[in-house]
C-alpha positions in Angstrom: 0.0 0.0 0.0 1.2 3.5 -0.8 1.6 6.4 1.6 -1.5 7.9 0.0 -3.5 4.8 0.8 -2.4 4.8 4.4 -3.2 8.5 4.7 -6.7 8.0 3.3 -7.3 5.0 5.6 -6.0 6.9 8.6 -8.2 9.9 7.8 -11.3 7.8 7.3 -10.6 6.0 10.6 -10.2 9.4 12.4 -13.4 10.7 10.9 -15.3 7.6 11.9 -14.2 8.2 15.4 -15.5 11.8 15.2 -18.9 10.5 14.0 -19.1 8.1 17.0 -18.4 11.1 19.3 -21.3 13.0 17.7 -23.5 10.0 18.2 -22.4 9.9 21.9 -20.9 6.4 21.3 -18.0 7.0 23.6 -16.8 3.4 23.8 -16.8 3.1 20.0 -15.1 6.4 19.5 -12.4 5.6 22.0 -11.8 2.3 20.3 -11.7 3.9 16.9 -9.2 6.6 18.0 -7.0 4.0 19.8 -6.9 2.0 16.6 -6.0 5.1 14.6 -3.2 5.9 17.0 -1.8 2.4 16.9 -1.9 2.4 13.1 -0.2 5.8 12.9 2.4 4.8 15.5 3.2 1.5 13.7 3.3 3.1 10.2 4.7 6.6 10.9 6.5 6.2 14.2 5.5 7.5 17.6 7.1 10.9 17.0 5.1 11.8 13.8 3.2 15.1 13.9 0.0 13.4 12.6 -0.3 11.7 16.0 -0.5 15.1 17.6 -3.6 15.9 15.7 -5.1 12.5 16.6 -4.3 13.2 20.3 -6.0 16.6 20.1 -9.2 15.0 18.6 -9.1 12.4 21.4 -8.7 15.3 23.9 -11.8 17.0 22.5 -13.8 13.7 22.8 -12.8 13.4 26.5 -13.7 17.1 27.1 -17.1 16.5 25.5 -17.6 13.6 27.9 -16.6 15.9 30.8 -13.5 13.9 31.5 -11.3 17.0 31.7 -8.4 15.2 33.3 -8.1 12.8 30.4 -8.7 15.6 27.9 -5.8 17.6 29.5 -3.6 14.5 29.3 -4.1 14.1 25.6 -3.9 17.8 24.7 -0.6 18.0 26.6 0.6 14.9 24.7 -0.4 16.6 21.4 1.3 19.9 22.4 4.5 18.2 23.4 4.6 16.1 20.2 4.1 19.2 18.1 6.8 21.1 20.0 9.2 18.3 19.4 8.4 17.6 15.7 7.3 20.8 14.0 9.4 23.9 13.3 8.6 27.1 15.3 7.2 28.8 12.2 4.8 26.0 11.3 1.3 27.4 10.7 -0.5 24.9 13.0 
């Protein structure tokens, strides 16, 4: 499979998780995001910036569920990963 194929599958997986969040299917959304993170980690490596975005989406899901401690944990993970992997002048 090409990098484009992986990116497409990863994006679809992430979007599926977001839909589960909107449907208040917390268990399904959590499982979907965890699968996305595992796939991204295995394919891209644990220090890839794409994981930072996935962590931020997972943080938003936890915030929506009023689990602010978990939300903060994932947003911090996202922030630290982006600090470590993206240049200071990056637009995100």
